All heavy atoms as atom14 arrays in JSON, in Angstrom:
{
  "sequence": "MSKVLQSTHTDGEWVKTSICLRKQLRQACKSYAATHDTTIQQVIDEALTVYLNDHAI",
  "atom14_mask": [
    [1, 1, 1, 1, 1, 1, 1, 1, 0, 0, 0, 0, 0, 0],
    [1, 1, 1, 1, 1, 1, 0, 0, 0, 0, 0, 0, 0, 0],
    [1, 1, 1, 1, 1, 1, 1, 1, 1, 0, 0, 0, 0, 0],
    [1, 1, 1, 1, 1, 1, 1, 0, 0, 0, 0, 0, 0, 0],
    [1, 1, 1, 1, 1, 1, 1, 1, 0, 0, 0, 0, 0, 0],
    [1, 1, 1, 1, 1, 1, 1, 1, 1, 0, 0, 0, 0, 0],
    [1, 1, 1, 1, 1, 1, 0, 0, 0, 0, 0, 0, 0, 0],
    [1, 1, 1, 1, 1, 1, 1, 0, 0, 0, 0, 0, 0, 0],
    [1, 1, 1, 1, 1, 1, 1, 1, 1, 1, 0, 0, 0, 0],
    [1, 1, 1, 1, 1, 1, 1, 0, 0, 0, 0, 0, 0, 0],
    [1, 1, 1, 1, 1, 1, 1, 1, 0, 0, 0, 0, 0, 0],
    [1, 1, 1, 1, 0, 0, 0, 0, 0, 0, 0, 0, 0, 0],
    [1, 1, 1, 1, 1, 1, 1, 1, 1, 0, 0, 0, 0, 0],
    [1, 1, 1, 1, 1, 1, 1, 1, 1, 1, 1, 1, 1, 1],
    [1, 1, 1, 1, 1, 1, 1, 0, 0, 0, 0, 0, 0, 0],
    [1, 1, 1, 1, 1, 1, 1, 1, 1, 0, 0, 0, 0, 0],
    [1, 1, 1, 1, 1, 1, 1, 0, 0, 0, 0, 0, 0, 0],
    [1, 1, 1, 1, 1, 1, 0, 0, 0, 0, 0, 0, 0, 0],
    [1, 1, 1, 1, 1, 1, 1, 1, 0, 0, 0, 0, 0, 0],
    [1, 1, 1, 1, 1, 1, 0, 0, 0, 0, 0, 0, 0, 0],
    [1, 1, 1, 1, 1, 1, 1, 1, 0, 0, 0, 0, 0, 0],
    [1, 1, 1, 1, 1, 1, 1, 1, 1, 1, 1, 0, 0, 0],
    [1, 1, 1, 1, 1, 1, 1, 1, 1, 0, 0, 0, 0, 0],
    [1, 1, 1, 1, 1, 1, 1, 1, 1, 0, 0, 0, 0, 0],
    [1, 1, 1, 1, 1, 1, 1, 1, 0, 0, 0, 0, 0, 0],
    [1, 1, 1, 1, 1, 1, 1, 1, 1, 1, 1, 0, 0, 0],
    [1, 1, 1, 1, 1, 1, 1, 1, 1, 0, 0, 0, 0, 0],
    [1, 1, 1, 1, 1, 0, 0, 0, 0, 0, 0, 0, 0, 0],
    [1, 1, 1, 1, 1, 1, 0, 0, 0, 0, 0, 0, 0, 0],
    [1, 1, 1, 1, 1, 1, 1, 1, 1, 0, 0, 0, 0, 0],
    [1, 1, 1, 1, 1, 1, 0, 0, 0, 0, 0, 0, 0, 0],
    [1, 1, 1, 1, 1, 1, 1, 1, 1, 1, 1, 1, 0, 0],
    [1, 1, 1, 1, 1, 0, 0, 0, 0, 0, 0, 0, 0, 0],
    [1, 1, 1, 1, 1, 0, 0, 0, 0, 0, 0, 0, 0, 0],
    [1, 1, 1, 1, 1, 1, 1, 0, 0, 0, 0, 0, 0, 0],
    [1, 1, 1, 1, 1, 1, 1, 1, 1, 1, 0, 0, 0, 0],
    [1, 1, 1, 1, 1, 1, 1, 1, 0, 0, 0, 0, 0, 0],
    [1, 1, 1, 1, 1, 1, 1, 0, 0, 0, 0, 0, 0, 0],
    [1, 1, 1, 1, 1, 1, 1, 0, 0, 0, 0, 0, 0, 0],
    [1, 1, 1, 1, 1, 1, 1, 1, 0, 0, 0, 0, 0, 0],
    [1, 1, 1, 1, 1, 1, 1, 1, 1, 0, 0, 0, 0, 0],
    [1, 1, 1, 1, 1, 1, 1, 1, 1, 0, 0, 0, 0, 0],
    [1, 1, 1, 1, 1, 1, 1, 0, 0, 0, 0, 0, 0, 0],
    [1, 1, 1, 1, 1, 1, 1, 1, 0, 0, 0, 0, 0, 0],
    [1, 1, 1, 1, 1, 1, 1, 1, 0, 0, 0, 0, 0, 0],
    [1, 1, 1, 1, 1, 1, 1, 1, 1, 0, 0, 0, 0, 0],
    [1, 1, 1, 1, 1, 0, 0, 0, 0, 0, 0, 0, 0, 0],
    [1, 1, 1, 1, 1, 1, 1, 1, 0, 0, 0, 0, 0, 0],
    [1, 1, 1, 1, 1, 1, 1, 0, 0, 0, 0, 0, 0, 0],
    [1, 1, 1, 1, 1, 1, 1, 0, 0, 0, 0, 0, 0, 0],
    [1, 1, 1, 1, 1, 1, 1, 1, 1, 1, 1, 1, 0, 0],
    [1, 1, 1, 1, 1, 1, 1, 1, 0, 0, 0, 0, 0, 0],
    [1, 1, 1, 1, 1, 1, 1, 1, 0, 0, 0, 0, 0, 0],
    [1, 1, 1, 1, 1, 1, 1, 1, 0, 0, 0, 0, 0, 0],
    [1, 1, 1, 1, 1, 1, 1, 1, 1, 1, 0, 0, 0, 0],
    [1, 1, 1, 1, 1, 0, 0, 0, 0, 0, 0, 0, 0, 0],
    [1, 1, 1, 1, 1, 1, 1, 1, 0, 0, 0, 0, 0, 0]
  ],
  "atom14_positions": [
    [[15.41, 2.12, 13.77], [14.17, 1.49, 14.03], [14.06, 0.21, 13.22], [14.4, 0.19, 12.08], [13.01, 2.45, 13.7], [11.68, 1.96, 14.1], [10.41, 3.21, 13.94], [10.93, 4.43, 15.14], [0.0, 0.0, 0.0], [0.0, 0.0, 0.0], [0.0, 0.0, 0.0], [0.0, 0.0, 0.0], [0.0, 0.0, 0.0], [0.0, 0.0, 0.0]],
    [[13.62, -0.84, 13.81], [13.52, -2.13, 13.13], [12.33, -2.16, 12.2], [11.31, -1.5, 12.47], [13.48, -3.29, 14.08], [12.3, -3.21, 14.87], [0.0, 0.0, 0.0], [0.0, 0.0, 0.0], [0.0, 0.0, 0.0], [0.0, 0.0, 0.0], [0.0, 0.0, 0.0], [0.0, 0.0, 0.0], [0.0, 0.0, 0.0], [0.0, 0.0, 0.0]],
    [[12.44, -2.94, 11.18], [11.34, -3.1, 10.18], [10.25, -4.02, 10.76], [10.58, -5.08, 11.27], [11.84, -3.66, 8.9], [12.85, -2.77, 8.19], [12.14, -1.52, 7.65], [13.14, -0.69, 6.86], [12.6, 0.63, 6.54], [0.0, 0.0, 0.0], [0.0, 0.0, 0.0], [0.0, 0.0, 0.0], [0.0, 0.0, 0.0], [0.0, 0.0, 0.0]],
    [[9.02, -3.64, 10.72], [7.91, -4.41, 11.17], [7.46, -5.37, 10.09], [7.13, -6.51, 10.35], [6.71, -3.46, 11.54], [5.49, -4.27, 11.91], [7.09, -2.55, 12.7], [0.0, 0.0, 0.0], [0.0, 0.0, 0.0], [0.0, 0.0, 0.0], [0.0, 0.0, 0.0], [0.0, 0.0, 0.0], [0.0, 0.0, 0.0], [0.0, 0.0, 0.0]],
    [[7.47, -4.94, 8.85], [6.97, -5.7, 7.72], [8.07, -5.91, 6.67], [8.99, -5.03, 6.56], [5.72, -5.0, 7.08], [4.59, -4.79, 8.04], [3.58, -3.88, 7.37], [3.96, -6.12, 8.42], [0.0, 0.0, 0.0], [0.0, 0.0, 0.0], [0.0, 0.0, 0.0], [0.0, 0.0, 0.0], [0.0, 0.0, 0.0], [0.0, 0.0, 0.0]],
    [[7.92, -6.94, 5.91], [8.83, -7.14, 4.8], [8.51, -6.27, 3.63], [7.37, -5.7, 3.57], [8.79, -8.62, 4.38], [9.2, -9.61, 5.47], [9.02, -11.05, 4.97], [8.55, -11.26, 3.87], [9.39, -11.99, 5.81], [0.0, 0.0, 0.0], [0.0, 0.0, 0.0], [0.0, 0.0, 0.0], [0.0, 0.0, 0.0], [0.0, 0.0, 0.0]],
    [[9.39, -6.2, 2.71], [9.18, -5.45, 1.47], [7.99, -6.0, 0.75], [7.63, -7.15, 0.84], [10.38, -5.58, 0.59], [10.11, -5.13, -0.72], [0.0, 0.0, 0.0], [0.0, 0.0, 0.0], [0.0, 0.0, 0.0], [0.0, 0.0, 0.0], [0.0, 0.0, 0.0], [0.0, 0.0, 0.0], [0.0, 0.0, 0.0], [0.0, 0.0, 0.0]],
    [[7.28, -5.13, 0.01], [6.12, -5.55, -0.77], [6.49, -6.47, -1.9], [5.61, -6.96, -2.6], [5.32, -4.34, -1.27], [6.22, -3.53, -2.11], [4.84, -3.5, -0.14], [0.0, 0.0, 0.0], [0.0, 0.0, 0.0], [0.0, 0.0, 0.0], [0.0, 0.0, 0.0], [0.0, 0.0, 0.0], [0.0, 0.0, 0.0], [0.0, 0.0, 0.0]],
    [[7.75, -6.62, -2.21], [8.17, -7.41, -3.37], [8.41, -8.89, -3.0], [8.82, -9.64, -3.81], [9.45, -6.82, -3.97], [9.27, -5.43, -4.39], [8.49, -5.06, -5.48], [9.74, -4.26, -3.9], [8.51, -3.74, -5.61], [9.23, -3.23, -4.64], [0.0, 0.0, 0.0], [0.0, 0.0, 0.0], [0.0, 0.0, 0.0], [0.0, 0.0, 0.0]],
    [[8.02, -9.25, -1.76], [8.19, -10.68, -1.41], [6.88, -11.38, -1.69], [5.84, -10.77, -1.75], [8.55, -10.81, 0.08], [7.54, -10.21, 0.88], [9.88, -10.16, 0.4], [0.0, 0.0, 0.0], [0.0, 0.0, 0.0], [0.0, 0.0, 0.0], [0.0, 0.0, 0.0], [0.0, 0.0, 0.0], [0.0, 0.0, 0.0], [0.0, 0.0, 0.0]],
    [[6.97, -12.68, -1.77], [5.77, -13.49, -1.98], [5.11, -13.76, -0.67], [5.64, -14.43, 0.18], [6.14, -14.83, -2.64], [6.63, -14.63, -4.09], [6.11, -13.7, -4.73], [7.44, -15.42, -4.5], [0.0, 0.0, 0.0], [0.0, 0.0, 0.0], [0.0, 0.0, 0.0], [0.0, 0.0, 0.0], [0.0, 0.0, 0.0], [0.0, 0.0, 0.0]],
    [[3.97, -13.14, -0.48], [3.2, -13.34, 0.79], [1.75, -13.61, 0.42], [1.34, -13.31, -0.7], [0.0, 0.0, 0.0], [0.0, 0.0, 0.0], [0.0, 0.0, 0.0], [0.0, 0.0, 0.0], [0.0, 0.0, 0.0], [0.0, 0.0, 0.0], [0.0, 0.0, 0.0], [0.0, 0.0, 0.0], [0.0, 0.0, 0.0], [0.0, 0.0, 0.0]],
    [[1.08, -14.23, 1.33], [-0.32, -14.52, 1.05], [-1.19, -13.28, 1.14], [-1.04, -12.43, 2.02], [-0.83, -15.53, 2.17], [-2.24, -15.91, 2.04], [-2.73, -16.82, 3.13], [-1.94, -17.14, 4.04], [-3.87, -17.19, 3.1], [0.0, 0.0, 0.0], [0.0, 0.0, 0.0], [0.0, 0.0, 0.0], [0.0, 0.0, 0.0], [0.0, 0.0, 0.0]],
    [[-2.02, -13.11, 0.15], [-2.98, -11.97, 0.13], [-4.27, -12.37, 0.8], [-4.71, -13.56, 0.66], [-3.3, -11.58, -1.31], [-2.17, -10.91, -2.01], [-1.27, -11.5, -2.83], [-1.76, -9.55, -1.9], [-0.36, -10.58, -3.29], [-0.64, -9.36, -2.69], [-2.26, -8.45, -1.21], [0.0, -8.18, -2.85], [-1.65, -7.21, -1.35], [-0.53, -7.04, -2.13]],
    [[-4.86, -11.51, 1.59], [-6.13, -11.74, 2.2], [-7.06, -10.56, 1.83], [-6.6, -9.44, 1.66], [-6.08, -11.87, 3.74], [-5.37, -13.11, 4.14], [-5.47, -10.64, 4.36], [0.0, 0.0, 0.0], [0.0, 0.0, 0.0], [0.0, 0.0, 0.0], [0.0, 0.0, 0.0], [0.0, 0.0, 0.0], [0.0, 0.0, 0.0], [0.0, 0.0, 0.0]],
    [[-8.29, -10.82, 1.65], [-9.28, -9.83, 1.19], [-9.73, -9.02, 2.46], [-9.93, -9.56, 3.51], [-10.49, -10.52, 0.6], [-11.23, -9.63, -0.4], [-12.24, -10.47, -1.15], [-11.94, -10.66, -2.55], [-11.86, -9.54, -3.39], [0.0, 0.0, 0.0], [0.0, 0.0, 0.0], [0.0, 0.0, 0.0], [0.0, 0.0, 0.0], [0.0, 0.0, 0.0]],
    [[-9.79, -7.73, 2.26], [-10.31, -6.81, 3.28], [-11.09, -5.73, 2.59], [-11.13, -5.62, 1.4], [-9.14, -6.22, 4.16], [-9.7, -5.61, 5.23], [-8.3, -5.27, 3.33], [0.0, 0.0, 0.0], [0.0, 0.0, 0.0], [0.0, 0.0, 0.0], [0.0, 0.0, 0.0], [0.0, 0.0, 0.0], [0.0, 0.0, 0.0], [0.0, 0.0, 0.0]],
    [[-11.73, -4.93, 3.38], [-12.57, -3.81, 2.85], [-12.26, -2.54, 3.6], [-12.22, -2.54, 4.79], [-14.03, -4.18, 2.95], [-14.8, -3.12, 2.49], [0.0, 0.0, 0.0], [0.0, 0.0, 0.0], [0.0, 0.0, 0.0], [0.0, 0.0, 0.0], [0.0, 0.0, 0.0], [0.0, 0.0, 0.0], [0.0, 0.0, 0.0], [0.0, 0.0, 0.0]],
    [[-12.0, -1.48, 2.89], [-11.79, -0.16, 3.5], [-12.53, 0.9, 2.69], [-12.86, 0.71, 1.56], [-10.27, 0.17, 3.5], [-9.68, 0.32, 2.11], [-9.47, -0.78, 4.34], [-8.32, 0.93, 2.05], [0.0, 0.0, 0.0], [0.0, 0.0, 0.0], [0.0, 0.0, 0.0], [0.0, 0.0, 0.0], [0.0, 0.0, 0.0], [0.0, 0.0, 0.0]],
    [[-12.76, 1.98, 3.31], [-13.33, 3.14, 2.66], [-12.29, 4.23, 2.54], [-11.56, 4.46, 3.44], [-14.52, 3.67, 3.44], [-15.94, 2.57, 3.49], [0.0, 0.0, 0.0], [0.0, 0.0, 0.0], [0.0, 0.0, 0.0], [0.0, 0.0, 0.0], [0.0, 0.0, 0.0], [0.0, 0.0, 0.0], [0.0, 0.0, 0.0], [0.0, 0.0, 0.0]],
    [[-12.18, 4.8, 1.36], [-11.23, 5.92, 1.12], [-12.02, 7.14, 0.72], [-13.06, 7.03, 0.1], [-10.28, 5.53, -0.07], [-9.39, 4.32, 0.15], [-8.62, 4.06, -1.17], [-8.39, 4.52, 1.3], [0.0, 0.0, 0.0], [0.0, 0.0, 0.0], [0.0, 0.0, 0.0], [0.0, 0.0, 0.0], [0.0, 0.0, 0.0], [0.0, 0.0, 0.0]],
    [[-11.44, 8.26, 1.0], [-12.0, 9.53, 0.53], [-11.88, 9.49, -1.02], [-10.91, 8.97, -1.57], [-11.25, 10.69, 1.1], [-11.53, 10.9, 2.55], [-10.83, 12.13, 3.08], [-11.06, 12.32, 4.46], [-10.35, 11.72, 5.4], [-9.28, 10.99, 5.13], [-10.64, 11.95, 6.74], [0.0, 0.0, 0.0], [0.0, 0.0, 0.0], [0.0, 0.0, 0.0]],
    [[-12.89, 10.09, -1.69], [-12.95, 10.04, -3.11], [-11.65, 10.6, -3.72], [-11.12, 10.0, -4.71], [-14.13, 10.85, -3.58], [-14.4, 10.76, -5.03], [-15.69, 11.45, -5.43], [-16.05, 11.28, -6.9], [-17.32, 11.9, -7.25], [0.0, 0.0, 0.0], [0.0, 0.0, 0.0], [0.0, 0.0, 0.0], [0.0, 0.0, 0.0], [0.0, 0.0, 0.0]],
    [[-11.16, 11.64, -3.23], [-9.95, 12.29, -3.84], [-8.73, 11.43, -3.64], [-7.84, 11.32, -4.53], [-9.67, 13.64, -3.23], [-10.65, 14.73, -3.68], [-10.32, 16.06, -3.03], [-10.1, 16.16, -1.89], [-10.39, 17.13, -3.89], [0.0, 0.0, 0.0], [0.0, 0.0, 0.0], [0.0, 0.0, 0.0], [0.0, 0.0, 0.0], [0.0, 0.0, 0.0]],
    [[-8.63, 10.77, -2.47], [-7.49, 9.88, -2.21], [-7.53, 8.65, -3.22], [-6.5, 8.27, -3.74], [-7.47, 9.37, -0.77], [-6.32, 8.44, -0.4], [-4.97, 9.14, -0.62], [-6.49, 8.06, 1.06], [0.0, 0.0, 0.0], [0.0, 0.0, 0.0], [0.0, 0.0, 0.0], [0.0, 0.0, 0.0], [0.0, 0.0, 0.0], [0.0, 0.0, 0.0]],
    [[-8.72, 8.06, -3.38], [-8.83, 6.94, -4.26], [-8.48, 7.36, -5.71], [-7.76, 6.62, -6.39], [-10.26, 6.39, -4.28], [-10.36, 5.11, -5.12], [-11.77, 4.57, -5.21], [-11.82, 3.37, -6.04], [-11.86, 3.35, -7.36], [-11.79, 4.48, -8.03], [-11.89, 2.23, -8.02], [0.0, 0.0, 0.0], [0.0, 0.0, 0.0], [0.0, 0.0, 0.0]],
    [[-8.95, 8.52, -6.13], [-8.61, 8.99, -7.49], [-7.09, 9.25, -7.64], [-6.52, 8.9, -8.65], [-9.4, 10.24, -7.84], [-9.24, 10.72, -9.26], [-9.62, 9.61, -10.28], [-10.64, 9.05, -10.19], [-8.73, 9.37, -11.24], [0.0, 0.0, 0.0], [0.0, 0.0, 0.0], [0.0, 0.0, 0.0], [0.0, 0.0, 0.0], [0.0, 0.0, 0.0]],
    [[-6.47, 9.82, -6.63], [-5.07, 10.08, -6.7], [-4.28, 8.76, -6.74], [-3.3, 8.62, -7.48], [-4.61, 10.91, -5.49], [0.0, 0.0, 0.0], [0.0, 0.0, 0.0], [0.0, 0.0, 0.0], [0.0, 0.0, 0.0], [0.0, 0.0, 0.0], [0.0, 0.0, 0.0], [0.0, 0.0, 0.0], [0.0, 0.0, 0.0], [0.0, 0.0, 0.0]],
    [[-4.7, 7.79, -5.98], [-4.09, 6.5, -5.95], [-4.23, 5.79, -7.31], [-3.34, 5.2, -7.83], [-4.72, 5.65, -4.83], [-3.88, 4.1, -4.53], [0.0, 0.0, 0.0], [0.0, 0.0, 0.0], [0.0, 0.0, 0.0], [0.0, 0.0, 0.0], [0.0, 0.0, 0.0], [0.0, 0.0, 0.0], [0.0, 0.0, 0.0], [0.0, 0.0, 0.0]],
    [[-5.46, 5.89, -7.86], [-5.72, 5.23, -9.17], [-4.89, 5.9, -10.28], [-4.32, 5.21, -11.1], [-7.21, 5.42, -9.45], [-7.67, 4.77, -10.74], [-9.18, 4.95, -10.87], [-9.68, 4.31, -12.16], [-11.15, 4.47, -12.27], [0.0, 0.0, 0.0], [0.0, 0.0, 0.0], [0.0, 0.0, 0.0], [0.0, 0.0, 0.0], [0.0, 0.0, 0.0]],
    [[-4.78, 7.25, -10.28], [-3.99, 7.95, -11.23], [-2.48, 7.59, -11.11], [-1.81, 7.35, -12.1], [-4.14, 9.45, -11.05], [-5.44, 9.82, -11.31], [0.0, 0.0, 0.0], [0.0, 0.0, 0.0], [0.0, 0.0, 0.0], [0.0, 0.0, 0.0], [0.0, 0.0, 0.0], [0.0, 0.0, 0.0], [0.0, 0.0, 0.0], [0.0, 0.0, 0.0]],
    [[-2.0, 7.53, -9.82], [-0.63, 7.16, -9.57], [-0.34, 5.74, -10.17], [0.66, 5.49, -10.83], [-0.26, 7.24, -8.12], [1.15, 6.8, -7.8], [2.16, 7.81, -7.86], [1.52, 5.49, -7.59], [3.48, 7.45, -7.58], [2.83, 5.12, -7.38], [3.84, 6.13, -7.33], [5.11, 5.76, -7.14], [0.0, 0.0, 0.0], [0.0, 0.0, 0.0]],
    [[-1.22, 4.86, -9.82], [-1.08, 3.44, -10.27], [-1.02, 3.38, -11.82], [-0.15, 2.67, -12.35], [-2.2, 2.57, -9.73], [0.0, 0.0, 0.0], [0.0, 0.0, 0.0], [0.0, 0.0, 0.0], [0.0, 0.0, 0.0], [0.0, 0.0, 0.0], [0.0, 0.0, 0.0], [0.0, 0.0, 0.0], [0.0, 0.0, 0.0], [0.0, 0.0, 0.0]],
    [[-1.89, 4.02, -12.49], [-1.97, 4.01, -13.9], [-0.67, 4.59, -14.5], [-0.11, 4.08, -15.46], [-3.19, 4.79, -14.42], [0.0, 0.0, 0.0], [0.0, 0.0, 0.0], [0.0, 0.0, 0.0], [0.0, 0.0, 0.0], [0.0, 0.0, 0.0], [0.0, 0.0, 0.0], [0.0, 0.0, 0.0], [0.0, 0.0, 0.0], [0.0, 0.0, 0.0]],
    [[-0.24, 5.71, -13.95], [1.0, 6.39, -14.44], [2.21, 5.55, -14.24], [3.16, 5.63, -15.03], [1.13, 7.76, -13.7], [-0.03, 8.54, -13.94], [2.38, 8.49, -14.17], [0.0, 0.0, 0.0], [0.0, 0.0, 0.0], [0.0, 0.0, 0.0], [0.0, 0.0, 0.0], [0.0, 0.0, 0.0], [0.0, 0.0, 0.0], [0.0, 0.0, 0.0]],
    [[2.26, 4.75, -13.17], [3.42, 4.0, -12.84], [3.3, 2.49, -13.13], [4.03, 1.67, -12.6], [3.75, 4.18, -11.36], [4.24, 5.57, -11.1], [3.37, 6.61, -10.81], [5.47, 6.11, -11.03], [4.04, 7.72, -10.62], [5.34, 7.47, -10.71], [0.0, 0.0, 0.0], [0.0, 0.0, 0.0], [0.0, 0.0, 0.0], [0.0, 0.0, 0.0]],
    [[2.33, 2.2, -14.0], [2.14, 0.79, -14.44], [2.09, -0.23, -13.31], [2.79, -1.21, -13.28], [3.25, 0.37, -15.47], [2.9, -0.87, -16.24], [1.7, -1.13, -16.48], [3.84, -1.62, -16.56], [0.0, 0.0, 0.0], [0.0, 0.0, 0.0], [0.0, 0.0, 0.0], [0.0, 0.0, 0.0], [0.0, 0.0, 0.0], [0.0, 0.0, 0.0]],
    [[1.2, 0.09, -12.35], [1.01, -0.77, -11.22], [-0.47, -0.79, -10.91], [-1.28, -0.37, -11.62], [1.9, -0.3, -10.04], [1.87, -1.28, -8.98], [1.46, 1.03, -9.47], [0.0, 0.0, 0.0], [0.0, 0.0, 0.0], [0.0, 0.0, 0.0], [0.0, 0.0, 0.0], [0.0, 0.0, 0.0], [0.0, 0.0, 0.0], [0.0, 0.0, 0.0]],
    [[-0.82, -1.38, -9.77], [-2.24, -1.47, -9.38], [-2.48, -0.66, -8.09], [-1.54, -0.34, -7.31], [-2.61, -2.95, -9.1], [-1.88, -3.39, -7.94], [-2.39, -3.86, -10.25], [0.0, 0.0, 0.0], [0.0, 0.0, 0.0], [0.0, 0.0, 0.0], [0.0, 0.0, 0.0], [0.0, 0.0, 0.0], [0.0, 0.0, 0.0], [0.0, 0.0, 0.0]],
    [[-3.72, -0.32, -7.85], [-4.11, 0.38, -6.63], [-3.73, -0.49, -5.4], [-3.19, -0.01, -4.46], [-5.63, 0.7, -6.63], [-5.94, 1.71, -7.69], [-6.11, 1.19, -5.26], [-7.42, 2.0, -7.87], [0.0, 0.0, 0.0], [0.0, 0.0, 0.0], [0.0, 0.0, 0.0], [0.0, 0.0, 0.0], [0.0, 0.0, 0.0], [0.0, 0.0, 0.0]],
    [[-3.96, -1.79, -5.53], [-3.63, -2.7, -4.47], [-2.13, -2.63, -4.13], [-1.75, -2.59, -2.94], [-3.99, -4.17, -4.9], [-3.58, -5.18, -3.86], [-3.98, -6.59, -4.27], [-5.08, -6.75, -4.77], [-3.15, -7.54, -4.04], [0.0, 0.0, 0.0], [0.0, 0.0, 0.0], [0.0, 0.0, 0.0], [0.0, 0.0, 0.0], [0.0, 0.0, 0.0]],
    [[-1.25, -2.61, -5.14], [0.19, -2.51, -4.86], [0.56, -1.18, -4.31], [1.41, -1.09, -3.36], [0.94, -2.77, -6.15], [0.87, -4.22, -6.62], [1.45, -4.44, -8.01], [1.23, -3.67, -8.91], [2.14, -5.53, -8.17], [0.0, 0.0, 0.0], [0.0, 0.0, 0.0], [0.0, 0.0, 0.0], [0.0, 0.0, 0.0], [0.0, 0.0, 0.0]],
    [[-0.07, -0.11, -4.72], [0.23, 1.22, -4.17], [-0.15, 1.27, -2.71], [0.63, 1.71, -1.85], [-0.53, 2.37, -4.97], [-0.41, 3.68, -4.25], [-0.04, 2.4, -6.4], [0.0, 0.0, 0.0], [0.0, 0.0, 0.0], [0.0, 0.0, 0.0], [0.0, 0.0, 0.0], [0.0, 0.0, 0.0], [0.0, 0.0, 0.0], [0.0, 0.0, 0.0]],
    [[-1.33, 0.79, -2.35], [-1.78, 0.82, -0.92], [-0.94, -0.1, -0.08], [-0.52, 0.24, 1.04], [-3.29, 0.45, -0.81], [-4.12, 1.54, -1.46], [-3.69, 0.21, 0.62], [-5.56, 1.23, -1.63], [0.0, 0.0, 0.0], [0.0, 0.0, 0.0], [0.0, 0.0, 0.0], [0.0, 0.0, 0.0], [0.0, 0.0, 0.0], [0.0, 0.0, 0.0]],
    [[-0.57, -1.27, -0.62], [0.25, -2.2, 0.11], [1.63, -1.53, 0.43], [2.1, -1.6, 1.6], [0.5, -3.47, -0.75], [1.29, -4.54, -0.02], [0.82, -5.08, 1.0], [2.42, -4.84, -0.5], [0.0, 0.0, 0.0], [0.0, 0.0, 0.0], [0.0, 0.0, 0.0], [0.0, 0.0, 0.0], [0.0, 0.0, 0.0], [0.0, 0.0, 0.0]],
    [[2.27, -0.97, -0.57], [3.55, -0.35, -0.28], [3.43, 0.84, 0.65], [4.23, 0.98, 1.56], [4.14, 0.14, -1.64], [5.54, 0.73, -1.49], [6.22, 1.02, -2.79], [5.79, 0.51, -3.85], [7.17, 1.84, -2.76], [0.0, 0.0, 0.0], [0.0, 0.0, 0.0], [0.0, 0.0, 0.0], [0.0, 0.0, 0.0], [0.0, 0.0, 0.0]],
    [[2.37, 1.66, 0.46], [2.17, 2.81, 1.36], [1.96, 2.44, 2.81], [2.59, 2.98, 3.71], [1.02, 3.65, 0.85], [0.0, 0.0, 0.0], [0.0, 0.0, 0.0], [0.0, 0.0, 0.0], [0.0, 0.0, 0.0], [0.0, 0.0, 0.0], [0.0, 0.0, 0.0], [0.0, 0.0, 0.0], [0.0, 0.0, 0.0], [0.0, 0.0, 0.0]],
    [[1.18, 1.37, 3.04], [0.91, 0.92, 4.41], [2.2, 0.3, 4.99], [2.5, 0.48, 6.15], [-0.23, -0.1, 4.41], [-1.6, 0.48, 4.34], [-2.64, -0.63, 4.18], [-1.91, 1.32, 5.54], [0.0, 0.0, 0.0], [0.0, 0.0, 0.0], [0.0, 0.0, 0.0], [0.0, 0.0, 0.0], [0.0, 0.0, 0.0], [0.0, 0.0, 0.0]],
    [[2.93, -0.44, 4.18], [4.18, -1.02, 4.66], [5.17, 0.04, 5.07], [5.76, -0.06, 6.19], [4.83, -1.92, 3.55], [3.91, -2.95, 3.23], [6.12, -2.56, 4.01], [0.0, 0.0, 0.0], [0.0, 0.0, 0.0], [0.0, 0.0, 0.0], [0.0, 0.0, 0.0], [0.0, 0.0, 0.0], [0.0, 0.0, 0.0], [0.0, 0.0, 0.0]],
    [[5.33, 1.07, 4.3], [6.23, 2.14, 4.66], [5.76, 2.86, 5.9], [6.56, 3.14, 6.8], [6.4, 3.14, 3.46], [7.08, 4.42, 3.88], [7.08, 2.49, 2.31], [0.0, 0.0, 0.0], [0.0, 0.0, 0.0], [0.0, 0.0, 0.0], [0.0, 0.0, 0.0], [0.0, 0.0, 0.0], [0.0, 0.0, 0.0], [0.0, 0.0, 0.0]],
    [[4.44, 3.17, 5.95], [3.9, 3.85, 7.13], [4.14, 3.05, 8.38], [4.61, 3.58, 9.42], [2.42, 4.14, 6.89], [1.82, 4.87, 8.08], [1.85, 6.25, 8.15], [1.23, 4.17, 9.13], [1.3, 6.9, 9.25], [0.71, 4.81, 10.18], [0.74, 6.2, 10.29], [0.22, 6.86, 11.37], [0.0, 0.0, 0.0], [0.0, 0.0, 0.0]],
    [[3.8, 1.82, 8.35], [3.92, 0.97, 9.56], [5.36, 0.78, 9.98], [5.73, 0.78, 11.12], [3.26, -0.36, 9.34], [1.71, -0.33, 9.28], [1.14, -1.66, 8.87], [1.08, 0.2, 10.55], [0.0, 0.0, 0.0], [0.0, 0.0, 0.0], [0.0, 0.0, 0.0], [0.0, 0.0, 0.0], [0.0, 0.0, 0.0], [0.0, 0.0, 0.0]],
    [[6.26, 0.62, 8.97], [7.69, 0.5, 9.34], [8.25, 1.82, 9.92], [9.04, 1.81, 10.83], [8.52, 0.13, 8.14], [8.38, -1.35, 7.83], [8.22, -2.16, 8.72], [8.48, -1.68, 6.58], [0.0, 0.0, 0.0], [0.0, 0.0, 0.0], [0.0, 0.0, 0.0], [0.0, 0.0, 0.0], [0.0, 0.0, 0.0], [0.0, 0.0, 0.0]],
    [[7.76, 2.95, 9.44], [8.25, 4.27, 9.92], [7.65, 4.59, 11.31], [8.25, 5.39, 12.03], [7.85, 5.4, 8.98], [8.68, 5.4, 7.71], [9.73, 4.61, 7.65], [8.37, 6.08, 6.76], [0.0, 0.0, 0.0], [0.0, 0.0, 0.0], [0.0, 0.0, 0.0], [0.0, 0.0, 0.0], [0.0, 0.0, 0.0], [0.0, 0.0, 0.0]],
    [[6.5, 4.01, 11.62], [5.84, 4.34, 12.94], [5.82, 3.19, 13.9], [5.03, 3.2, 14.83], [4.42, 4.84, 12.64], [4.34, 6.08, 11.85], [4.41, 6.18, 10.5], [4.34, 7.4, 12.28], [4.38, 7.4, 10.13], [4.28, 8.16, 11.21], [0.0, 0.0, 0.0], [0.0, 0.0, 0.0], [0.0, 0.0, 0.0], [0.0, 0.0, 0.0]],
    [[6.72, 2.22, 13.73], [6.77, 1.08, 14.61], [7.23, 1.54, 16.01], [8.05, 2.44, 16.17], [7.73, 0.05, 14.07], [0.0, 0.0, 0.0], [0.0, 0.0, 0.0], [0.0, 0.0, 0.0], [0.0, 0.0, 0.0], [0.0, 0.0, 0.0], [0.0, 0.0, 0.0], [0.0, 0.0, 0.0], [0.0, 0.0, 0.0], [0.0, 0.0, 0.0]],
    [[6.66, 0.86, 16.98], [7.04, 1.19, 18.38], [8.19, 0.33, 18.75], [8.29, -0.81, 18.5], [5.8, 0.91, 19.32], [4.7, 1.87, 18.98], [6.21, 1.04, 20.76], [3.4, 1.63, 19.75], [0.0, 0.0, 0.0], [0.0, 0.0, 0.0], [0.0, 0.0, 0.0], [0.0, 0.0, 0.0], [0.0, 0.0, 0.0], [0.0, 0.0, 0.0]]
  ]
}
C-alpha cells in the first residue's frame, strides 16, 4: 500500500485545528508524551499519519 502522508519528521507547515478527545484518551496521550519526552501534538500527528497510511484506499 502506498504512503498517503510523509513521515512526521519532515518540515511541514502546521495549521491550527480543534478536536475533542475523550478524557481518558487525552490523559493517556499526555502521559505517553511526558514519558517519551515529546508533545501531545507530536503524538497525535504521528498516530494520525500511521492510521491514514495504514487505511489508505
